[in-house]
N, C-alpha and C positions, 0 to 999 in steps of 0.2 A: 504493500500500500504506500510505500514511501514516494513513489513517482506520482501519486495523485496530487500532491502539493503544487506541482508545477502545472497541473492541468485542471484548474478549477474555474477557468473562465468560460468554458463551454456550457451547453445546456444540461440541466439536471432534470430528470424525469422521475416522477413518483408513480409507482406501479405496485400492484399486489405482488407479494413475495411468492416465489415458487420453492419447492423443496431444494432445487439446485442452488438456491441463494445461500444455503447454510454455510458454505465455505467463506463467502464474502462477508456474511454477518459475523462469522467467527473471527475473521481478520480484523474487522472493525472493532469488535468488543475487546480483543487483545490489545489493539492500539490505544483505545480509551483507557483500559485498565492500567496500561504502562505509565500513564500520567499520574497515577495515584499510588504513593508508597503503600506497600502491603497488599495491594489488590493482585490476586493471582488468577490467571486464566488457564484453566485446565479443561479443555473441551470434553474429553472422554469422561472425566470424573464428575463434572458439574454442569455440562451443557449438552447432554446427549440429544436433546430435542432439536438441535441444529441439524441433525442428520435427516430430518423430515420436518423442517420448520413450518411449512404451510399446513401440513396435515396436523401437526401439534395444535396450532391455533384453531383450525376448523373443528377439531375434536372437542374443543371447549367453547363452542358457539362464538368463535372469534375470527379475527383476520390480522394479518401483519402486512405492512407495506415497506417497500424499500425506496430510497432515493438513489438513482444510479446516474452515472455520467454517460457520455455517448459511446463509451466502450463497455457499458453494462457493469462497471465496477460499483460496488455498494459503498455509498457515501453516508447513508443514514438508514435507520430502521425504526419502526414504531408499530407496536402491536397492541391489540385490545382483546381480552377474553370476557365472556359474559356468563354470569350465573343466573339462570332463570329463577331459581327459588328465592334468591335475595334481591332480584331486580337490580343487580349491581354489575357494572363493568369494572375491569381492572386493567390498567395499563402495564405492559411488559415490553422488554427489549427496546427501550428508548435510548438510542445511541446516535451520535452525529460525529462525523470525521472533523477533526480540528480545522482543517482547511476550508470547510464550508460553514463554520459557525458564524453567527452574527449577520447572516444574509436572509433570515426569515424562513429557512428550510424547516426548522423544528416546528414553527407555527403552522406551516403548510402540512406537515405530516400529522400534527395534532388535529388540524381542521379536517383532514381526510378521515382520520380514525373516528372522530366524533360525529361527522356526517354519516358515516357508515353505521355507527352504533344507533343513531337516531332513526335512520331509515329501516334498519333491520330489527331493532329492538326498541320500538317507541315507548314501551312500558318501563324502560330503564330509568331509575330514580337517582342513582349515585354512581359516580366514577371515582375509583380510588387507585392508589398505587403505593408501593413501598420503594424507597430509595435509600441507597447507602448514605450514611451520615457524612461521608467524605466528598460527595458529589455536590458541592455548594453551588456551582453554576446551574446545575439541574434544579436545585431547590428554588433558586431565583426565577428560573423559567416557569416552573409549575405555579409559583405564587403570582407571577405576572399574568398567567393564563386563568387565574381565578381559583386555583386550588388552595386549600388551607391545611396547615399541619393540624393533626388531630390530638397530638400529645402522646399518641401511642407509639411505642418503639418495640423492636424485637432484635434479638441476637441470633444470627444464623450459625449453624454448625457447618461452616464451609472453610475452604482453604485460606480465604482472606480474612477470617475472623470478623465477618461483617456485622455491623450494627446498622439497623435501618429505621427510618422514620416513615410514618404513614401520612399521606396527604389525601384529602377528599374534595370532591367537587359536586355541587348540587346540580345534577344533570337535568332533573325535571324542571327546575326553574330556568335553566339555560334554554331548554327546548320551548318552554312557554314564552320566554322573552323573544325568541326568534320566530314564533308562530308555527312550530311543528305540530 
């Protein structure tokens, strides 16, 4: 992915992810994790869903999108899964290549995911996510998009010794305000 930095002036396309995108998403996550001390990326041990990433999201009433350049290299990803019983969406796999940050790509990916959620699951009331406490830029992005910290946290039993905070978004109010 190192050569992407020199090639970010071209068009970036957002499209649904396919299972074949797992390798590109893995490369992206590894690159993002490398910016955070203590974050360990071990695909086989902790990210087996990348082997069939599209199927994984569809199995949980969800979808995942990728932002790709004109050579189909993954520059961003953004997924949402839906729980019918709780009427709650949960964001997953929200990553963006450093070379394309600050250009509105994360907002476009978020808009795509929320539009799909509203069309496919109009009964959805809340969207939530868990994010590593180290990902401060991500926290600012979620808050800018209307998500609020709930005060809940959890510690994962993973290679990175992750601690995460929960954020929530009133999706029912969002849909009402937009006239869905």
